[in-house]
C-alpha positions as CSV (number, residue, x, y, z in Angstrom):
1,M,2.9,-19.2,-9.1
2,E,5.1,-20.0,-12.0
3,L,8.9,-20.1,-11.7
4,A,9.4,-16.6,-13.2
5,G,6.8,-15.2,-10.8
6,E,8.3,-16.8,-7.7
7,A,11.8,-15.7,-8.7
8,A,10.7,-12.2,-9.4
9,L,8.8,-12.0,-6.2
10,L,11.7,-13.2,-4.2
11,A,13.9,-10.6,-5.8
12,T,11.3,-7.9,-5.0
13,W,11.2,-9.1,-1.4
14,E,15.0,-9.1,-1.1
15,A,15.2,-5.5,-2.4
16,G,12.4,-4.4,-0.1
17,V,13.9,-5.8,3.1
18,A,16.3,-2.8,3.4
19,A,13.8,-0.3,1.8
20,G,11.6,2.1,3.7
21,R,7.8,2.2,3.5
22,S,7.6,4.2,0.3
23,G,10.4,2.1,-1.3
24,R,8.5,-1.1,-0.6
25,A,5.3,0.3,-2.0
26,L,7.2,1.4,-5.2
27,L,8.7,-2.1,-5.5
28,L,5.3,-3.7,-5.2
29,H,3.7,-1.3,-7.6
30,A,6.5,-2.2,-10.1
31,V,5.2,-5.9,-9.9
32,A,1.6,-4.7,-10.4
33,R,2.6,-2.5,-13.4
34,P,5.7,-4.2,-14.9
35,A,5.8,-2.2,-18.1
36,A,6.2,1.1,-16.3
37,G,9.5,2.8,-15.5
38,P,10.4,4.4,-12.2
39,E,9.4,7.9,-13.2
40,E,6.0,6.8,-14.4
41,L,5.4,4.9,-11.2
42,L,6.4,7.9,-9.1
43,A,3.8,10.1,-10.9
44,V,0.8,7.8,-10.3
45,P,-1.8,9.2,-7.8
46,V,-1.7,7.3,-4.5
47,G,-5.3,6.0,-4.9
48,E,-4.6,4.6,-8.3
49,R,-1.5,2.9,-7.1
50,D,-3.3,1.4,-4.1
51,A,-6.1,0.1,-6.4
52,E,-3.5,-1.7,-8.5
53,L,-1.9,-3.1,-5.3
54,F,-5.3,-4.5,-4.3
55,G,-5.5,-6.1,-7.7
56,L,-2.0,-7.5,-7.3
57,R,-2.9,-8.9,-3.9
58,G,-5.9,-10.7,-5.4
59,E,-3.7,-12.3,-8.0
60,L,-1.1,-13.4,-5.5
61,F,-3.1,-14.4,-2.4
62,G,-6.8,-14.1,-3.3
63,E,-9.5,-11.5,-3.1
64,Q,-10.4,-12.0,0.6
65,L,-8.4,-10.0,3.1
66,T,-8.4,-10.6,6.9
67,V,-8.0,-7.6,9.2
68,R,-7.1,-7.9,12.9
69,V,-7.3,-4.9,15.2
70,G,-7.7,-4.3,18.9
71,C,-11.0,-2.7,20.0
72,P,-10.3,0.8,21.5
73,G,-13.1,0.1,23.9
74,C,-12.4,-3.3,25.5
75,A,-9.0,-4.1,24.0
76,E,-10.3,-7.4,22.6
77,E,-8.8,-8.4,19.3
78,M,-11.3,-8.1,16.4
79,E,-11.0,-10.1,13.2
80,F,-12.9,-9.2,10.0
81,D,-12.9,-10.4,6.4
82,F,-13.7,-8.4,3.4
83,Y,-13.0,-8.5,-0.4
84,A,-10.6,-6.3,-2.3
85,G,-13.3,-5.5,-4.9
86,Q,-15.2,-3.6,-2.2
87,V,-12.4,-1.1,-2.0
88,V,-11.4,-0.9,-5.7
89,G,-15.0,-0.4,-6.6
90,A,-15.0,2.9,-4.6
91,G,-14.0,4.8,-7.7
92,R,-11.0,6.1,-9.6
93,P,-9.1,9.3,-8.8
94,A,-10.5,12.6,-10.1
95,A,-8.8,13.9,-13.2
96,G,-7.1,17.3,-13.4
97,P,-6.4,20.0,-10.8
98,L,-8.8,20.5,-7.9
99,R,-9.9,23.6,-6.0
100,V,-11.0,24.6,-2.6
101,E,-12.7,28.0,-2.0
102,S,-13.7,29.2,1.5
103,D,-13.7,32.5,3.4
104,G,-11.7,34.4,0.8
105,W,-9.3,31.5,0.3
106,R,-8.8,30.0,-3.2
107,V,-6.4,27.0,-3.3
108,G,-5.7,24.9,-6.4
109,F,-4.0,21.6,-5.9
110,R,-3.4,18.2,-7.4
111,L,-3.6,14.7,-5.8
112,P,-0.6,13.4,-4.0
113,T,1.5,10.9,-6.0
114,T,3.8,8.1,-4.9
115,G,6.7,10.4,-5.5
116,D,5.2,13.0,-3.2
117,L,4.8,10.4,-0.4
118,A,8.4,9.4,-0.9
119,A,9.6,13.0,-0.6
120,A,7.5,13.5,2.6
121,E,9.0,10.3,4.1
122,R,12.5,11.7,3.5
123,A,11.6,15.1,5.1
124,P,12.9,16.2,8.5
125,A,10.8,15.3,11.5
126,G,7.6,17.4,11.6
127,E,8.0,18.6,8.0
128,A,6.2,15.9,6.1
129,R,2.9,17.7,5.8
130,T,4.6,20.9,4.7
131,V,6.5,19.0,2.0
132,L,3.3,17.5,0.7
133,L,1.6,20.9,0.7
134,E,4.4,22.5,-1.2
135,R,4.5,19.8,-3.8
136,C,0.8,19.4,-4.3
137,V,-0.6,23.0,-4.0
138,L,-0.4,24.6,-7.4
139,S,-1.7,28.1,-6.3
140,A,-3.0,29.7,-3.2
141,E,-4.4,33.1,-2.5
142,H,-6.4,35.0,0.2
143,D,-8.6,37.9,-1.0
144,G,-6.6,37.9,-4.2
145,E,-3.2,38.0,-2.6
146,P,-0.8,35.0,-3.3
147,V,0.1,33.0,-0.2
148,P,2.9,30.3,0.0
149,A,1.6,26.8,0.6
150,R,3.4,26.5,3.9
151,R,1.5,29.5,5.3
152,L,-2.0,28.1,4.7
153,P,-3.9,28.1,8.0
154,E,-4.8,24.8,9.6
155,P,-8.6,24.9,8.7
156,V,-7.7,25.5,5.0
157,Q,-5.1,22.7,5.1
158,R,-7.7,20.4,6.5
159,Q,-10.2,21.3,3.7
160,V,-7.6,20.6,1.1
161,A,-6.9,17.2,2.7
162,E,-10.6,16.4,2.9
163,A,-11.1,17.4,-0.7
164,A,-8.1,15.3,-1.8
165,A,-9.5,12.2,0.1
166,A,-12.9,12.6,-1.5
167,A,-11.4,12.9,-5.0
168,D,-9.1,9.8,-4.5
169,P,-11.2,7.3,-2.5
170,C,-8.7,4.4,-2.7
171,A,-5.9,6.5,-1.2
172,D,-7.4,6.5,2.3
173,V,-9.2,3.2,3.1
174,R,-10.9,3.1,6.4
175,L,-13.1,0.2,7.6
176,N,-16.1,0.7,9.8
177,L,-15.8,-2.0,12.5
178,G,-18.2,-3.0,15.3
179,C,-16.7,-4.9,18.2
180,P,-18.7,-8.2,18.8
181,D,-17.9,-8.1,22.5
182,C,-18.6,-4.5,23.6
183,G,-20.4,-3.2,20.5
184,R,-18.2,-0.2,20.1
185,Q,-18.0,1.2,16.6
186,S,-14.6,2.3,15.3
187,L,-12.6,3.1,12.2
188,A,-9.5,1.1,11.2
189,E,-7.1,2.4,8.5
190,L,-5.9,-0.2,5.9
191,D,-2.6,0.5,4.3
192,I,-2.6,-2.0,1.4
193,A,1.1,-1.5,0.7
194,S,2.1,-2.4,4.2
195,Y,-0.5,-5.2,4.4
196,L,0.7,-6.7,1.1
197,W,4.4,-6.4,2.1
198,E,3.7,-8.3,5.4
199,E,2.1,-11.1,3.4
200,L,4.9,-11.1,0.8
201,D,7.5,-11.2,3.6
202,A,5.8,-14.2,5.2
203,W,5.5,-16.0,1.9
204,A,9.1,-15.3,1.0
205,R,10.4,-16.6,4.3
206,A,8.3,-19.8,4.0
207,T,9.4,-20.3,0.4
208,L,13.1,-20.0,1.4
209,L,12.6,-22.4,4.2
210,D,11.2,-24.9,1.7
211,V,14.2,-24.3,-0.5
212,H,16.5,-24.9,2.4
213,L,14.8,-28.1,3.4
214,L,14.8,-29.6,-0.1
215,A,18.3,-28.4,-0.9
216,T,19.5,-30.1,2.4
217,A,17.6,-33.3,1.6
218,Y,18.3,-33.7,-2.1
219,G,21.1,-31.3,-2.9
220,W,19.0,-29.3,-5.3
221,S,19.7,-25.6,-6.1
222,E,17.2,-22.8,-5.5
223,P,16.2,-22.6,-9.2
224,E,15.7,-26.4,-9.3
225,V,13.5,-26.2,-6.2
226,L,11.5,-23.3,-7.6
227,A,11.1,-25.2,-10.9
228,L,9.0,-27.8,-9.1
229,S,5.2,-27.3,-9.2
230,P,3.7,-26.4,-5.8
231,L,2.1,-29.8,-5.6
232,R,5.3,-31.7,-6.2
233,R,7.3,-29.5,-3.9
234,R,4.8,-30.1,-1.1
235,Y,4.9,-33.8,-1.7
236,Y,8.7,-33.8,-1.4
237,L,8.5,-31.8,1.8
238,E,6.1,-34.4,3.2
239,L,8.6,-37.1,2.3
240,C,11.3,-35.2,4.1
241,A,9.1,-34.9,7.2
242,D,8.2,-38.6,7.1
243,A,11.9,-39.5,6.9
């Protein structure tokens, strides 16, 4: 990474340390879409945001991702590799309002956005789903009579959620995994925002350790250390270790 990239990423990491899950996702998305303002980022559908975060991950750390999960059958840790393009290629979000019709119910809704998830995260305990419904449901009626979004029965809510997931495939990434020890098949959810944040956190801490070691050894400032190419920086660190 170049100096500006490293400095910007360290600033993003510093801001995200005290932020919540949605705040960190928003900060990462701002790196992926630097020309966009906060309001524009909050209005992006979740699947579109996550597709761009997969792209950002590829630029920063490569296309190959490693997933480690415990097998629900035998509890052994499973490790699998896959490529970001396999997810991003699943398709872009559907455009325009969507509709679910079943047993006299007619529900019009839009896909959840980053702003919707942030509002749900701020909601009181047990109210997150209701907040999402009220923000995303545009109209709801049963046998022609209007019904508030929060009064939709559970089966209808489930149909709306399933239709939204089908229309925005990158918003809910689940991996089909087979345990090599016991053979059990299972699904593992991949939250790219959390995954990428963990990688950025590890990278930032390692980079700051490099800065500390070189500043201690040579008296350089942080900008001076970051100005070194990765190869030269590694060489100086090896010299410090040898000394």
